[in-house]
C-alpha positions as CSV (number, residue, x, y, z in Angstrom):
1,X,64.6,164.9,87.7
2,X,67.9,165.6,89.4
3,X,69.3,164.0,92.5
4,X,69.1,167.3,94.2
5,X,65.3,166.9,94.5
6,X,65.4,163.2,95.3
7,X,64.6,162.0,98.8
8,X,65.0,158.4,99.9
9,X,62.8,156.7,102.3
10,X,64.2,153.3,103.5
11,X,62.5,150.9,105.9
12,X,64.6,149.9,108.9
13,X,63.1,148.3,112.0
14,X,66.0,148.0,114.4
15,X,69.5,149.1,115.1
16,X,71.4,145.9,114.4
17,X,74.6,146.6,112.5
18,X,73.5,144.4,109.6
19,X,70.1,146.2,109.2
20,X,71.6,149.7,109.6
21,X,74.4,148.9,107.2
22,X,71.9,147.7,104.6
23,X,69.7,150.8,105.1
24,X,72.6,153.1,104.7
25,X,73.9,151.3,101.7
26,X,70.5,151.4,100.1
27,X,70.1,155.1,100.9
28,X,73.4,156.0,99.1
29,X,72.6,153.7,96.2
30,X,69.5,155.8,95.3
31,X,72.0,158.7,94.7
32,X,74.5,156.7,92.6
33,X,76.6,155.5,95.6
34,X,78.5,157.4,98.1
35,X,81.4,157.8,95.6
36,X,79.2,160.3,93.7
37,X,78.6,162.3,96.9
38,X,81.9,162.2,98.8
39,X,85.2,163.1,97.1
40,X,88.2,160.9,97.6
41,X,90.7,162.4,100.0
42,X,88.2,164.9,101.4
43,X,87.7,165.7,105.1
44,X,84.1,165.0,106.0
45,X,82.4,166.1,109.2
46,X,79.7,163.7,110.4
47,X,77.3,165.9,112.3
48,X,75.0,163.9,114.6
49,X,72.7,165.1,117.2
50,X,74.6,165.0,120.5
51,X,72.3,167.2,122.6
52,X,73.5,165.7,125.9
53,X,74.8,162.6,127.5
54,X,72.2,159.9,127.3
55,X,71.6,156.2,126.4
56,X,70.6,155.4,122.8
57,X,67.2,154.0,124.0
58,X,66.2,157.5,125.3
59,X,66.1,158.6,121.6
60,X,67.8,162.0,122.5
61,X,70.9,161.5,120.3
62,X,71.6,160.0,116.9
63,X,72.0,156.3,117.4
64,X,75.7,155.4,117.5
65,X,75.2,152.5,115.0
66,X,74.0,154.9,112.4
67,X,77.1,157.1,112.9
68,X,79.3,154.1,112.7
69,X,77.9,152.7,109.5
70,X,78.1,156.1,107.8
71,X,81.7,156.5,108.9
72,X,82.5,153.2,107.4
73,X,80.9,154.2,104.1
74,X,82.9,157.5,104.0
75,X,86.1,155.5,104.6
76,X,85.1,153.2,101.7
77,X,84.9,156.2,99.5
78,X,88.5,157.1,100.3
79,X,87.6,160.1,102.4
80,X,88.4,161.0,106.1
81,X,85.4,161.1,108.4
82,X,85.4,163.1,111.6
83,X,82.6,162.9,114.2
84,X,81.8,166.3,115.7
85,X,79.1,168.4,117.4
86,X,78.6,171.1,119.9
87,X,76.3,169.8,122.6
88,X,73.8,172.0,124.4
89,X,74.9,170.3,127.6
90,X,78.2,168.6,128.5
91,X,81.0,167.5,126.2
92,X,81.2,165.4,123.0
93,X,83.8,163.2,124.7
94,X,81.5,162.2,127.5
95,X,78.6,161.7,125.2
96,X,80.5,159.4,122.8
97,X,82.1,157.4,125.7
98,X,78.7,156.8,127.2
99,X,77.5,155.1,124.0
100,X,80.8,153.4,123.0
101,X,81.6,155.6,120.0
102,X,85.1,156.2,121.3
103,X,85.8,152.5,120.7
104,X,84.4,152.7,117.2
105,X,86.5,155.8,116.4
106,X,89.7,154.1,117.7
107,X,88.9,151.0,115.5
108,X,88.3,153.1,112.4
109,X,91.1,155.5,113.1
110,X,89.0,158.6,113.1
111,X,88.8,161.7,115.3
112,X,85.9,162.9,117.5
113,X,85.9,166.6,118.0
114,X,84.1,169.4,119.7
115,X,82.7,172.0,117.3
116,X,84.3,175.0,119.1
117,X,86.5,177.8,117.8
118,X,83.6,180.1,117.0
119,X,83.8,182.4,113.9
120,X,81.5,185.3,112.9
121,X,80.3,185.1,109.4
122,X,77.8,187.2,107.4
123,X,75.3,185.6,104.9
124,X,72.5,186.9,102.8
125,X,69.6,184.5,102.8
126,X,66.4,185.3,100.9
127,X,67.3,189.0,100.8
128,X,67.9,189.2,104.6
129,X,71.3,189.8,106.1
130,X,72.4,187.6,109.0
131,X,75.6,187.8,111.1
132,X,76.1,184.4,112.6
133,X,78.7,182.8,114.8
134,X,79.5,179.3,113.8
135,X,82.2,176.8,114.7
136,X,85.3,177.4,112.6
137,X,85.9,173.6,112.6
138,X,82.6,173.1,110.8
139,X,83.4,175.7,108.3
140,X,86.9,174.4,107.6
141,X,86.1,170.8,106.6
142,X,85.6,169.9,103.0
143,X,82.1,168.6,103.5
144,X,79.4,167.8,106.1
145,X,77.1,164.8,106.3
146,X,74.2,165.7,108.5
147,X,73.0,162.9,110.8
148,X,69.9,164.2,112.7
149,X,67.7,162.3,115.1
150,X,64.0,162.6,114.4
151,X,62.3,164.1,117.4
152,X,59.4,166.3,118.5
153,X,60.5,169.8,119.5
154,X,58.6,172.1,121.8
155,X,59.7,175.2,119.9
156,X,59.8,174.2,116.2
157,X,57.4,171.2,116.3
158,X,60.0,168.7,115.2
159,X,63.7,168.6,114.7
160,X,65.3,166.9,111.6
161,X,67.7,168.1,109.0
162,X,67.7,171.9,109.3
163,X,67.5,172.1,113.1
164,X,70.3,169.6,113.6
165,X,72.7,171.9,111.8
166,X,72.2,174.4,114.7
167,X,74.7,172.2,116.5
168,X,77.4,173.7,114.3
169,X,76.9,176.8,116.5
170,X,79.5,176.7,119.2
171,X,78.5,176.1,122.8
172,X,76.2,178.6,124.5
173,X,76.1,180.8,121.4
174,X,72.9,178.8,120.8
175,X,71.3,180.0,124.0
176,X,72.3,183.6,123.3
177,X,70.5,183.4,120.0
178,X,67.4,182.3,121.8
179,X,67.8,185.4,124.0
180,X,68.3,187.6,120.9
181,X,65.1,186.1,119.3
182,X,62.9,187.8,121.9
183,X,60.1,185.3,121.2
184,X,60.1,186.2,117.5
185,X,59.6,182.7,116.1
186,X,59.7,184.0,112.5
187,X,63.2,185.6,113.1
188,X,64.4,182.4,114.8
189,X,63.2,180.1,112.0
190,X,64.7,182.4,109.3
191,X,68.0,182.3,111.2
192,X,67.9,178.5,111.2
193,X,67.5,178.6,107.4
194,X,70.4,181.0,107.1
195,X,72.5,178.8,109.4
196,X,71.7,175.8,107.2
197,X,72.8,177.8,104.1
198,X,76.0,178.8,105.8
199,X,77.2,175.2,106.7
200,X,75.3,173.5,103.9
201,X,75.8,169.7,104.1
202,X,76.5,167.5,101.1
203,X,74.0,164.9,102.4
204,X,71.5,164.3,105.2
205,X,70.5,161.0,106.7
206,X,67.7,161.2,109.3
207,X,67.7,158.6,112.0
208,X,64.0,157.8,112.3
209,X,64.2,154.2,113.2
210,X,63.2,155.1,116.8
211,X,62.1,158.7,117.1
212,X,60.9,160.8,120.0
213,X,57.3,162.1,120.3
214,X,55.1,164.2,122.7
215,X,57.8,166.5,123.9
216,X,61.4,167.2,122.8
217,X,64.2,167.6,122.1
218,X,64.5,165.7,125.5
219,X,62.0,164.1,127.9
220,X,59.7,162.7,125.2
221,X,58.5,159.2,124.5
222,X,60.2,156.7,122.1
223,X,58.2,156.3,118.9
224,X,58.8,153.4,116.4
225,X,58.9,155.0,113.0
226,X,61.3,152.5,111.4
227,X,62.6,154.8,108.7
228,X,65.9,156.2,107.4
229,X,65.3,159.3,105.3
230,X,68.1,160.7,103.1
231,X,68.7,163.4,100.6
232,X,70.8,166.3,99.3
233,X,68.3,169.2,99.7
234,X,67.7,169.4,103.5
235,X,64.5,171.4,102.9
236,X,63.2,168.6,100.7
237,X,64.2,166.1,103.4
238,X,62.4,168.0,106.1
239,X,59.3,168.4,103.9
240,X,59.2,164.6,103.3
241,X,59.6,164.0,107.0
242,X,56.6,166.3,107.7
243,X,54.6,164.3,105.2
244,X,55.7,161.0,106.9
245,X,54.5,162.4,110.2
246,X,51.2,163.6,108.7
247,X,51.7,167.3,109.5
248,X,51.1,170.1,107.1
249,X,54.2,172.2,106.2
250,X,52.2,175.3,107.0
251,X,52.3,174.1,110.7
252,X,56.1,173.7,110.7
253,X,58.0,176.9,111.5
254,X,61.2,175.9,109.7
255,X,59.4,174.9,106.5
256,X,57.4,178.2,106.6
257,X,60.7,180.1,106.9
258,X,62.2,178.2,104.0
259,X,59.2,179.0,101.8
260,X,59.4,182.7,102.9
261,X,63.1,182.9,102.1
262,X,62.8,180.9,98.8
263,X,65.2,178.2,100.0
264,X,64.9,174.6,98.9
265,X,62.2,172.4,97.4
266,X,58.9,171.7,99.2
267,X,56.5,170.9,96.3
268,X,56.1,167.1,96.6
269,X,55.3,166.9,92.9
270,X,58.9,168.1,92.3
271,X,60.5,165.7,94.8
272,X,61.3,162.3,93.5
273,X,60.7,159.7,96.3
274,X,63.1,156.7,96.2
275,X,62.3,153.6,98.2
276,X,59.1,153.2,100.1
277,X,55.9,154.7,99.0
278,X,55.0,157.6,101.3
279,X,51.4,156.5,101.8
280,X,52.4,153.0,103.0
281,X,54.8,154.2,105.7
282,X,53.1,157.4,107.0
283,X,52.7,157.8,110.7
284,X,49.2,158.9,111.6
285,X,49.4,159.0,115.4
286,X,52.7,160.8,116.0
287,X,52.2,163.0,119.1
288,X,53.4,166.6,118.6
289,X,54.0,169.0,121.5
290,X,52.2,172.3,122.1
291,X,54.7,175.0,121.0
292,X,56.5,177.0,123.7
293,X,57.9,180.5,123.3
294,X,61.2,180.5,121.4
295,X,62.9,183.2,123.6
296,X,65.1,182.6,126.6
297,X,65.4,185.3,129.3
298,X,68.7,186.2,130.8
299,X,68.2,184.0,133.9
300,X,67.5,181.0,131.8
301,X,70.6,181.6,129.6
302,X,72.8,181.9,132.7
303,X,71.3,178.7,134.3
304,X,71.8,176.9,131.0
305,X,75.5,178.0,130.9
306,X,76.1,176.8,134.4
307,X,74.5,173.4,133.7
308,X,76.5,173.0,130.5
309,X,79.8,173.9,132.2
310,X,79.1,171.6,135.2
311,X,78.3,168.6,133.0
312,X,81.3,169.3,130.8
313,X,83.8,169.6,133.8
314,X,82.3,167.6,136.6
315,X,79.5,165.3,135.4
316,X,80.8,161.8,134.7
317,X,80.1,159.6,131.7
318,X,79.6,155.9,132.1
319,X,82.0,154.5,129.5
320,X,81.2,151.3,127.6
321,X,84.0,148.8,127.1
């Protein structure tokens, strides 16, 4: 069994620095330590979920303590971490100031960046050709560590490893892809898999300590899941997350797409689970949303663009000191 098909499931009940540090250390230890994953001297993008400015307790964004502890580990490995995303609404700077990450970045001597500078790239995924516009900054780093927040999602059921990488798409290019989808969920899910293949991370750590249920990716309810899930194969990670949430992969659009395109490992008999036994930590009462159409009409795209630009230029963060 190779590390590629290993997924770690680590119990973590709160966001104290000590507990998160221990959980992150344990996660990497199952894969031989971070030194086996991150190359010394490399430039590593930490890609959290920074959907919009919010407080950590709202469970909309990856918890800042998770990001901080992973950044420390990357530094320990002799690499250079960079925190970056392309929010759907507002700016990375305001989001990180709201939760105090600007202070962490200053202390650690690392940069926080906006994933802009879009670049058009073609990729063949499962025999299908995709022309995708992705942040050049995400493409130019040496490696990406994917740090998604576990949340329900009204269009793809839940968001974890694969969906979080959609944040490597610059600004409102994401909304334009919804317009292009024309409510074709299969095309959209296939595109998400191609997008994942294009920016393929070296490792994924899912923040599932406190998740979001009922609706999402915003406006849902906090849900205590108390887990950190990690792995190299993002499809295997998302498959294990589905198992933990007691949902069949056949009901998850992204996992159906991965199977259709022949990407990643989903057979649990071929995935080595490190850490907790799945049956002992499964969540049987997670509330999933009713799925909504994937497509946006032109009016919705324009409204989304206006809101994004307003929050980026005028909306004010509440900085922590």
